[in-house]
N, C-alpha and C positions, 0 to 999 in steps of 0.2 A: 348304505355304508358299509357294511360288512363285506358285500360283493367286491367293492372297490378296494378295500383293504387287502382281500384275498387276492385280487388281480395284481396288486402291486407287489406283494410277496412273490407270487409267480414269476412276474417279469424280472424282480431282483435275482430269483434263483437261476434264471436263464443265463445271467452273467457268470454264475459260477461254471457252467459247462464249458466256457471258452478258456477257462483257466485250466481245466483238466477235464477229459471225456468221461473219467471215472465219477467225476462229480455229476455228470449227466445221467449216469446209471443210478447214482444214489437219489437224484431228484425224481427220476422216472418211477422208482420203486415207491417213493414217498406218496406220489400222486396216484399210482397205480393200485397199491395195497390199501392206501389210507382213505381214498375217496372223499377227501375233505371238501371238494367242491359241493357235496350235498349239503354242507352246512349253509350254503348261500341261498338267499331267497329270490334274488335276482336271476330269472330264467335265461336271460340273455348271456350272463356270465356264467351261470351254472352248467350251461350246456356246451361250452367251448370244448374243442378236442384238446385238452392239455397234454395228455399222454403221447399223442401222435407228434405234436410239435416238439416236445422234449426229446422223442426218439429221433426224429430228423436231425435235430441240432447236435445230438451226441454223436451220430454217425459222421456228421460234418466235422466235428471237432477232433474225433478220433482220425479221421482221413488226413487232417492237416496238422496232427500233433507230432512233434519232433521226438517227444519222451516215450510215447507209447508205440510199441511193436504192432504192426498191422498183421498179426497171425492169430488165427484161433487154433490152439493146440487140440490135435485130434485125438483125445482120450476115448476110450469104449463108450463112455457115457455120452460125448459129443456125437459120435458117430452113430450110435443108436437113436439119439435124438433127431439127428437129421433124416435118418430112415424113416423114423415115425412121421417127420413133417413131410417128407416126400410120399409116404403112404397115404396119409390124410388128403394129400392133394390128389392122388390118383383115385381115391374112393370118392372124391367130390365130384369127379367127372360122371360117374355113375349113380350119384346120391338119388334118391326117390323124390326129395323136395326141390331138386334143380336149383335155381338161383337162391332161394333161402339158405340153402346149405353153404353156399359160397359166402354168405354174409358171416356165418359162423367160423368158416375157414379162415377168413381175413383176420377176425380177432385173434384166433388161436395161433396162427402163424407169425403174427407180429409179436405177440407175447412171447413165444419161444425163441424168436429171433433175438428179442431184447435180453432174454436170459443168457443165450450164446455169447451176446457181445458183452454182457456183465461179467460172465466167465473169464473171458479173453482179458478183460480188464483188472481183474481181481488177482493180483500178482504178489501181494505181500499179506503178512499176517494183519497188519493194520487195516488194510482194506477188507479183509474177512470180517473183522470184527466191526467196521464201520457198517458193513451191510447188515449184519446181525442186528445192530443197534436200529437201523432202519426198519426192518422187519418188526422187532419187538415194539418199537414205539408206535409205528403207524398203525398196527392192528391193536396194540394194547391200549392205545388212547381210548378206542371204542369200548373196549372191554372194562377200564376204570370208569369211564362215564356211565356204562350201563349198571355196574355195580353199585355206584353211588345213587343212580336216579331210580333204581328199581325199588328200595324201601321208601324213597321219598314220596313216590307217587302210589304207594300202598300196594305194591306187587302187580298183579296181573297175569297174563297169559305168557309172560317172558319177554326177554329183551332180545334185540336182533341187531345186526349190524348196519352200516351206512345204506341209506334207500337207493335203489337201482343199481347197487353194486352185487358182486357174485355172492357176498355174505350178507346180502339184505335179509334173507330168511334166518329164522333162529337156529335151525339146524346146520346150516352151513357156518353160521357165526360160531356156533359151538365147537365145530372141527378147527376152526381157525384158532380159537383159544387155546385148545388143547395142544396145537403144534407149537404155540410160542412159550408155554410154560416151562419146558426144559431149558429153553433158550435164555430165559430170565434167570433160571438157576445158573447156567453157564456164566452170563454176565456177572452175576452177583458174586461169583468166584474169581473172576479175572479183574474186575475194577478195582483200582487203589484207592479212591476216594471214598471216605467213610460215608459222607451225605448220599452219594450215589448208591453206595451198598444198602443203606437204610431205605432210600427211595425204591430200590428194586425189591426189597423185601416187602414193603407195603403193596408194592404193585403185583407181586407174585400172589399175595393174599387175596387182592381184590379180583383179580384174574380168575383165582379159583372160585370165588363167589359168583363171578359173571358167568363162568361155565355152567354152574348149577342153575343160574336164573335164566339161562336159555331155555329151560325145560326140554332141552333136546336128549332123547334116548340114545340116539347115536353117539353124542358127545360122551353121555355117561359111560358106554362101552369104550368108547376111545380112551377117556381118562383113566379107566381101570387098567387097560392095557399099557398106557404110557407108564402109569405109576408103577406097574409091576416090572417093567424093563428098567425103569430109573432105579427101582430097589436093587434089582439084580446086577445092574452095571455100576453102581457106586460102591467103592470101597468102604464108605462110612455108612454100612447097613444099618447100624443101631440108630444113628441120629435121623437118617433119612426114613427108616421105617417108623419111628416115633412121630415124625412130622406128618406122615400119610395118616397114621391112625389118628392123630389129633384132628387132622383135617376131616377125616371121615366122621368122628364123634361131632365136631362143630356142625358139618352138614346135617347130621342126623338131628341134633339139638335145635338147630335155627331154620332148617328149610322149611317153607310154607307147607301145608297140608295138600295143596292142591299139586305141588311137585311130587309127592309120594304118590298120589293118585295117578299121575301121569307115568312115573317110572314103573308102577305096578302093571301096566299093560304090556311090559316086556313078557311077563310070563303067561298072559292071556291074549296073546297077539291075534288069535283066531277070531276073537270077538271085537277087535279093533279094526275099524274101516280103513284107517291110514295105512296100517300095517299089511293088511290083505291086498290093499291096492299096489303096494310095493311089490308083493309076490307075484300079482297078476301081470304087471309090467315085466318083471324078471322072466316070467314064462313067455311073454310076448317077444322078448329080446331073444330068448332061445330059439323061438319059432322064426324070428328074422333071419337069424344066422343059419338056421337049419335050410331056408331058401336061398341065402346068399352067404355060403361060409367063407368064401374068400374076401369078397368086397363089404360085405355088410349092407346095411341100408343107408349109409351115409349120415352126414350131421342132421341132429334132430329129428331122426326118422320116427321115434315114438311119440314125439310131441305133435304129430299129425294124426288124428284119430281115424280119418277115413283111409289113408293109406295103411296104416297099421291094422285095423280091422280087415281089410282086404287080404292081408297076409295071414290072418287068423283064420280064414275060411277053411272048412273041413277039419277043424280041431275043437275040442272041448274048452279051450281057453275062453274064459269070459271076454265079452267085447269091451273095448274102451267106451267110457261114455265122454271122454274129453281127452285131448292130447296131455301126455303126462311125460315127465322126465324120467330117465330109468332109475333114478335113486340108487345108484351104486357106481362107483368109479370103474369096476370090472365090467358089468352089465352095460354101462354106458359105452364104452371102448368096443366091447363085443358086437353090440347091435349096430354101431355105426360104422366099424371098420373091420369086422370080421375076426376071424381066429388069427389072421397075420397081425393086425392091429393089436390085439389083445396080448399076443406073444411079445411084441416089441415094447408095449407098455410094462409088461411083468418083467422083462428082461432089464429095463430100465430102472425099475423099483428094486430088483435084486441087486444089481450094481451099486445103486446108491447105499444099500444095507451093507455091501462088502466094502465101499469106500470107508464108512464108518469104522468097519471092523480093522481096515488097513491102518487107519489112523491111530486106533488104539494099540495095534501090535507094533508098529513101528515108532511109536513114541514112548513105549514102555521103558522105564528107568533113565529117561531123558529129561532133567530137569528143565532145560531149555524148551522143551516141547510139551511140557505139562498141560498147556493151554490146548493143544491138538488131542491129547490124550482124553481130556474132559469133553472137549467138542464132540469127539467120536462116541463117546458114551451116551452124552445128551441127544446126539444124531439118532442112535438107535431108539431112544425114547420118543423122539419127534416122529419118526417113521412108524413106529408100532402104533402110536396114536392115530396117524393118518390112515394106515392101512386097515384097520379096524373100523374106525369111526366112518371111513370113507366107503366102506361097503355098503353103507346105507344112504349115502348122499351122491348126487351127480356132482362130482368134483374132480373129474378126471383131469381137467384142463385148468386146474386152481392155480393162479399165478403164484400164490404163497408157497405152495408145495414145490413147484418147479424152481423157484427161486432159491429155496433152502436146499435142495438137493445138488444145485450147482454151487451153492456155498461149501457145501461138504466137499465136493470135487475140487474146487478151487484150494481149500485148506490142504487137501491131498497133495496138490501140486507143489504148494509152498512148503510143506513138510519134506517133499521129495527133494527139493532144492536145498534145503537146510542139511538134510542128512548128507547130501553130495558134497557140499560145501565143506561140513566137518570131516568128512572122510578124506577130502583133499589135503586139509590141514594135517590130519594125522599121519597121511601117507608122507608128507614133505617132513615132519618133525616127529619121528618115531620115538624120541625119548620123552615126549610130553603124554601125560595120561589124562583122558577125559573123566573126571570125577562123577560117579553116578550117585544120586541121592534116592533115598526110598521114596515111594509115591505117597502123597498125602493129601490126596484129592478129598474134599470133604472135611479137612482139619481146620484149624484156626488161622494157619497162615495163608495169606493170599498168595496166589501164583506169582504176582509181580514182585513179592518181597522175598521169594526163595533165592537162595544162592544159585547162581549159574543161570538166572533168568536173562535172556538176551531178547532184543527185538529181532524181527526177521529182516533178512537183507533185501534191499529193494530190487 
């Protein structure tokens, strides 16, 4: 019964795509990030390729839409992403795993293509916020569910994301939760409905607990980096600082002893088998790129024990006993696509950070762009969490990350259009003055209630 209800909801959601291709982007992210099909017990329905069908219909809707421009803005981030896609295609021709590498290539390229399509269609502030809602709710659902179910089942070894998804492991799920916490804070500041604000406050608390309940050491590192940047980037340092301290004391008081035991291994990583296996794979990745500095070994190279061990011949690096993921977004790209691939990946990461800085700088003292200022600040917290926690997880092709950085890029495009529009008005009416209000992010007044707040232009 549950499977048929899910299938009905899916079919109804397809009708929204023909109303607007942007609805297709929203639906695609819901199914891609949420992986809600894993809740279905009927294997015939659970294994349907929902995301691909949504992607095809979204492209068709965009092609025949009269309201949407058929244009992909060639921003630096778009160009770098396209170059990254092309480079991964080239390295796949020389991949050590051959046909198996092309299977991973197919998934990554389709995911990035949909991110580019989503960026092309995210043309207003309203659409930016709708995408953020989708990201927060699709992943937050599993975090809230885990935070509630963990104590009810007496704890255990930790919670994880939906089965068979990229966040099915506790470590990957922990990183996903770290990334949406600043976005929950952003939505809490921007929504006008009091009930939504209260719900987001409860959700943020539960997601914080869920991050702890993953028992992920990488997530702990990421949440510390995220919290530090969050505190540095907010004008309300006292209230945010007290909140962070309160959360820290709550975790210390209520976290189970098994969690502390797990976190203590960060200091004694030499005696932890999992940590040492990661270091071994990182050394193997450096050996692979030493032999293939330009192309790398192709997708999934370290997950083939025999191929990797042959490359380790003549070295003192311990041989792999089984195929393993690189357990790092940086070593992942380095081992699979060489130094060129890593350079492109890092440039995309740096540009995403600079886009958030741009949002902060060009929305400063602009009450109508207060939302963008806050988004830029929270964006830095999101990226800090991912770049630190991701250093210990194989999440280089994490759809949540790529979706979020294109949300920031779309927000930058919206703000640039708003600034240009206001500049044109001032140029034609020099006698009028634009009133600037002091920043009050983190204060008691909602952004939507402040004087001068306007909706973005379509």
